[in-house]
N, C-alpha and C positions, 0 to 999 in steps of 0.2 A: 504494500500500500504506500502510495506517495505521501511524503510528509508535506503538510501545508506550509507555505512560506510564512515566516514570522513577519508581523507588521513592525516596521521600524518608524519610530516617531522622529521626524526631522526637527532639528533645532532651528528656530527662526531668528535671524538677526536682521535688524534694520540699519540701513546706512543712515548717516546723519541727515542727508537730504530727504530721505523717505520718512524719517521719524515723525514729522508733523503732518504729513500727507498733503494732498492737493485736492481742491474741489473742482469737479468737472460737471458742466451742464450741457456739454456737447461732445459727441464722439464721431469722428469721421473714420469710416472703415473702408479700406481698399484691399484688394487681393490680387495675387498673381497665381501662376500655376504651382508655386512652391511655398508661399506664405501669405499671411494676413497682416495688414498694418492697421494699427489703431492709434489715431491721433486724438488724445484727450485734451479738451480745451475748455476755457471759460469764455462765454459770450459776454461782452461788455457793450450793452446796447447804446449807452450814451456816447461811446466813441465809435460805434459801428465797427467794432473790432472782434475778431475771433482769435484769442490768445492761446496757441497750442503750447502746453507746458510739458507734455509727456508723449513720447512716441514709443509704442510697443510693437514688436514683431512676434508672431506666433506661427508655428506649423499648423497646417489644416487640422491635424488631430487635436492639438492643444486648443485651437480656436473652438472646435466642437465641444471639447470637455469644458471650456470656459462658459460656453453658451448653456450647457446642461447645468452647470453650477449656478449660474444666474437664474435660470428657470426654477431650480429647486429652492433657492433662497427667496425668490419672489413669491412662490407658492406658500412658503412658511410665513413670510411677512404678511401676506393677505389673510392667512388663517388667523393671525394674531391681531392685526390692525384693521382688517377690512379691505375690500377691493380698491385698487388704485384706478381712479377714473381718468381716462385720457380723452381729450377732444382734439382729434387730429384731422386737419383739412389737408387735402392733397396739395403738395408743393409748399406748405407753410410749416416749418418746424415748430415745436412747442415753444421755442424761445420767441417766436414771432418775426424773426428775421427771414428775409427771402431765401429760398432754397436754390442752390445751383447744383442739384444732383449729389449732395453730400450726405447720403444716408447709407 
């Protein structure tokens, strides 16, 4: 009988830059045949500016796992706090700034 692999708990360390986090209210997602690129940004409406502060690259497998983790966490959040209501109109992001195909 095959022995079950032991789960190893990874130690998490935060860099000084990541310690306090960044707020993002916009994510631009692009992909190629080999990876996904996520540009996390803050929309600053009064300056009509999209400030990208973090760019992450993921393999397609990790992007799919990331999506599943977000879905799982949203489901848990909504069970605790209630459904998240979105009013989305085609071509207009939630921020209200005009869209140029950045979804």
